Kinemage of the C-alpha trace (Angstrom):
@kinemage 1
@onewidth
@group {chain A} dominant
@subgroup {mainchain}
@vectorlist {calphas} color= white
{ca met a 1} P -47.296 -8.516 -6.254
{ca ser a 2} L -46.315 -12.220 -7.523
{ca asn a 3} L -44.217 -14.300 -5.658
{ca phe a 4} L -41.226 -13.763 -8.260
{ca lys a 5} L -41.489 -10.136 -8.142
{ca arg a 6} L -41.007 -10.305 -4.291
{ca tyr a 7} L -38.063 -12.785 -4.340
{ca met a 8} L -36.458 -10.540 -7.163
{ca lys a 9} L -37.167 -7.724 -4.673
{ca gly a 10} L -35.338 -9.690 -1.745
{ca leu a 11} L -32.521 -10.101 -4.021
{ca ala a 12} L -32.246 -6.529 -4.913
{ca tyr a 13} L -32.225 -5.654 -1.011
{ca trp a 14} L -29.444 -8.029 -0.853
{ca leu a 15} L -27.763 -6.373 -3.539
{ca phe a 16} L -28.362 -3.087 -2.204
{ca gly a 17} L -27.050 -4.004 1.272
{ca glu a 18} L -23.638 -5.344 -0.178
{ca val a 19} L -22.833 -2.017 -1.953
{ca leu a 20} L -23.776 -0.123 1.185
{ca cys a 21} L -21.642 -2.356 3.247
{ca phe a 22} L -18.861 -2.661 0.814
{ca val a 23} L -18.568 1.168 0.989
{ca ile a 24} L -18.721 1.143 4.618
{ca cys a 25} L -16.179 -1.424 5.065
{ca ile a 26} L -13.511 -0.716 2.201
{ca met a 27} L -13.376 3.102 3.438
{ca thr a 28} L -13.095 2.379 7.335
{ca leu a 29} L -11.043 -0.952 7.385
{ca ser a 30} L -8.622 0.234 4.724
{ca ile a 31} L -7.637 3.755 7.004
{ca met a 32} L -7.764 2.103 10.282
{ca his a 33} L -7.176 -1.602 9.870
{ca asn a 34} L -5.475 -2.502 13.352
{ca ile a 35} L -8.025 -0.983 15.422
{ca leu a 36} L -10.265 -3.920 17.186
{ca leu a 37} L -12.870 -1.471 18.573
{ca leu a 38} L -13.362 -0.420 15.150
{ca lys a 39} L -13.710 -3.553 13.683
{ca ile a 40} L -16.360 -4.389 16.252
{ca leu a 41} L -18.133 -0.892 15.489
{ca ile a 42} L -18.071 -1.573 11.580
{ca gly a 43} L -19.089 -5.152 12.089
{ca ile a 44} L -22.238 -3.760 13.893
{ca cys a 45} L -22.871 -1.158 11.927
{ca val a 46} L -22.924 -3.509 8.399
{ca leu a 47} L -24.899 -6.242 10.251
{ca thr a 48} L -27.559 -3.506 11.265
{ca val a 49} L -27.749 -2.212 7.791
{ca thr a 50} L -28.133 -5.667 6.472
{ca leu a 51} L -30.722 -7.066 8.748
{ca gly a 52} L -32.346 -3.747 8.746
{ca leu a 53} L -32.650 -4.088 4.887
{ca tyr a 54} L -34.493 -7.468 5.458
{ca phe a 55} L -36.204 -6.154 8.432
{ca asn a 56} L -37.872 -3.442 6.110
{ca tyr a 57} L -38.374 -5.947 3.353
{ca ala a 58} L -40.160 -8.649 5.503
{ca his a 59} L -42.160 -5.721 7.303
{ca tyr a 60} L -43.471 -4.458 4.225
{ca ala a 61} L -44.157 -7.376 2.648
{ca ala a 62} L -46.248 -8.797 5.791
{ca lys a 63} L -48.065 -5.739 5.946
{ca asn a 64} L -49.357 -6.012 2.275
{ca asp a 65} L -50.087 -9.393 2.656
{ca arg a 66} L -52.227 -8.657 5.870
{ca glu a 67} L -54.234 -5.865 3.994
{ca arg a 68} L -55.035 -8.432 1.353
{ca val a 69} L -55.993 -11.046 3.707
{ca lys a 70} L -57.981 -9.050 5.910
{ca leu a 71} L -59.563 -6.711 3.450
{ca his a 72} L -59.591 -8.563 0.097
{ca asn a 73} L -60.341 -12.205 1.409
{ca ala a 74} L -56.986 -13.184 -0.123
{ca glu a 75} L -55.727 -16.945 1.247
{ca tyr a 76} L -53.061 -16.568 3.473
{ca asp a 77} L -49.469 -18.559 2.812
{ca lys a 78} L -48.544 -19.449 6.084
{ca phe a 79} L -45.193 -20.645 4.042
{ca met a 80} L -44.535 -17.181 2.777
{ca pro a 81} L -42.069 -16.001 5.635
{ca leu a 82} L -40.100 -19.144 4.502
{ca lys a 83} L -40.440 -18.756 1.588
{ca met a 84} L -38.851 -15.084 1.362
{ca ala a 85} L -36.118 -16.368 3.886
{ca val a 86} L -34.794 -18.370 1.545
{ca ala a 87} L -35.354 -16.154 -1.614
{ca ala a 88} L -33.672 -12.939 -0.575
{ca pro a 89} L -30.492 -14.100 0.952
{ca phe a 90} L -29.820 -16.954 -1.246
{ca pro a 91} L -26.495 -16.168 -2.925
{ca ser a 92} L -25.476 -16.037 0.363
{ca tyr a 93} L -26.348 -19.779 1.000
{ca val a 94} L -24.998 -20.951 -1.909
{ca met a 95} L -21.680 -18.752 -1.476
{ca trp a 96} L -21.179 -20.696 1.893
{ca ile a 97} L -21.527 -23.860 0.426
{ca ile a 98} L -18.951 -22.761 -2.035
{ca leu a 99} L -16.678 -21.594 0.841
{ca leu a 100} L -17.344 -24.759 2.684
{ca leu a 101} L -16.258 -26.849 -0.201
{ca ser a 102} L -13.130 -24.696 -0.673
{ca lys a 103} L -12.427 -25.203 3.025
{ca ile a 104} L -12.546 -29.351 2.537
{ca gly a 105} L -10.279 -28.698 -0.711
{ca ile a 106} L -13.034 -29.829 -3.292
{ca val a 107} L -13.114 -26.423 -5.145
{ca lys a 108} L -9.787 -23.916 -5.286
{ca asp a 109} L -9.466 -21.503 -2.684
{ca ile a 110} L -12.168 -19.196 -3.212
{ca phe a 111} L -11.846 -17.151 -0.024
{ca ser a 112} L -10.995 -13.416 -1.299
{ca gln a 113} L -13.999 -13.749 -3.844
{ca tyr a 114} L -16.470 -14.797 -1.167
{ca ile a 115} L -15.630 -11.718 1.421
{ca met a 116} L -16.184 -9.656 -1.776
{ca leu a 117} L -19.549 -11.156 -2.523
{ca asn a 118} L -20.632 -11.369 1.305
{ca ile a 119} L -19.072 -7.991 2.428
{ca tyr a 120} L -20.823 -7.458 5.623
{ca ile a 121} L -18.713 -10.360 6.889
{ca leu a 122} L -15.514 -8.789 6.250
{ca pro a 123} L -15.161 -6.906 9.565
{ca phe a 124} L -16.058 -9.927 11.697
{ca ile a 125} L -13.384 -12.261 9.937
{ca ser a 126} L -10.850 -9.066 10.165
{ca met a 127} L -11.162 -9.508 14.007
{ca phe a 128} L -9.389 -12.921 13.415
{ca thr a 129} L -7.168 -12.865 10.570
{ca glu a 130} L -5.955 -10.434 8.267
{ca arg a 131} L -5.220 -12.876 5.415
{ca arg a 132} L -7.405 -13.890 2.722
{ca thr a 133} L -6.908 -17.548 2.431
{ca ile a 134} L -9.328 -20.167 3.053
{ca asp a 135} L -6.384 -21.985 5.468
{ca ser a 136} L -6.539 -18.768 7.795
{ca ile a 137} L -10.215 -19.783 8.595
{ca thr a 138} L -10.778 -22.421 11.381
{ca pro a 139} L -13.892 -24.738 11.302
{ca ala a 140} L -14.978 -22.640 14.086
{ca gly a 141} L -14.788 -19.736 11.748
{ca ile a 142} L -16.759 -21.265 8.758
{ca ala a 143} L -19.551 -21.934 11.531
{ca gly a 144} L -19.151 -18.284 12.585
{ca ile a 145} L -19.799 -16.993 9.068
{ca leu a 146} L -22.895 -19.497 8.764
{ca phe a 147} L -24.191 -17.993 12.140
{ca leu a 148} L -23.958 -14.867 10.716
{ca ile a 149} L -25.696 -15.773 7.176
{ca leu a 150} L -28.320 -17.394 9.068
{ca leu a 151} L -29.482 -14.255 11.042
{ca ser a 152} L -30.953 -12.957 7.854
{ca pro a 153} L -33.399 -15.597 7.468
{ca ile a 154} L -34.114 -15.281 10.819
{ca thr a 155} L -34.674 -11.701 11.035
{ca ile a 156} L -37.031 -12.258 7.813
{ca ile a 157} L -39.303 -14.933 9.316
{ca ile a 158} L -39.596 -13.347 12.520
{ca thr a 159} L -40.227 -9.995 10.951
{ca tyr a 160} L -42.951 -11.330 8.723
{ca lys a 161} L -44.839 -13.097 11.555
{ca leu a 162} L -44.397 -10.532 13.913
{ca thr a 163} L -45.759 -7.785 11.238
{ca phe a 164} L -48.283 -9.786 10.008
{ca asn a 165} L -49.913 -10.963 13.414
{ca glu a 166} L -49.545 -6.830 14.586
{ca ile a 167} L -47.356 -7.553 17.201
{ca asp a 168} L -45.465 -4.776 18.188
{ca val a 169} L -42.459 -5.840 20.194
{ca ala a 170} L -41.267 -2.409 21.030
{ca arg a 171} L -44.400 -1.191 22.345
{ca gln a 172} L -44.880 -4.220 24.581
{ca ile a 173} L -41.635 -4.033 26.145
{ca leu a 174} L -41.509 -0.129 26.690
{ca tyr a 175} L -45.353 0.397 27.994
{ca lys a 176} L -46.193 -3.006 29.284
{ca lys a 177} L -46.301 -1.615 32.979
{ca gln a 178} L -48.311 1.352 31.525
{ca asp a 179} L -50.797 -0.919 30.125
{ca lys a 180} L -51.547 -2.450 33.414
């Protein structure tokens, strides 16, 4: 698979995650918008969906790369996890920079549009404010949004490296005592 196809597949995973999270968020937050526990559960759910899709993307790419390196003597691209981590959630990075520029005042208020294009962040934002203006977000909120965005590339890099190196974390944790 060419790198371009792989990057496009990553963007497709991003888009698919956005659609799934949109359905979950809109259906549940519109019905019960004042229950904090529900917002926390929805936040965990949509973050799991988003990060799970990135996990799947990185896992299968690493398995394919490992097979090509082992069976076909292909050259290992040590920067592939980083390339994938930059490419797949790339729209989120760009939109966060635009959000930051909006907070600084360089760009007009785009907070509502930002939420619609990064819907998995909505439950977390709803825990702190119901307003959809850039003024309702504090600098700590902007940093919190960045943290949520950076979970995606971290997930991709860690998953790719562990899968490529055939490290099964669950097996190591669950069966560590039995192996001794």
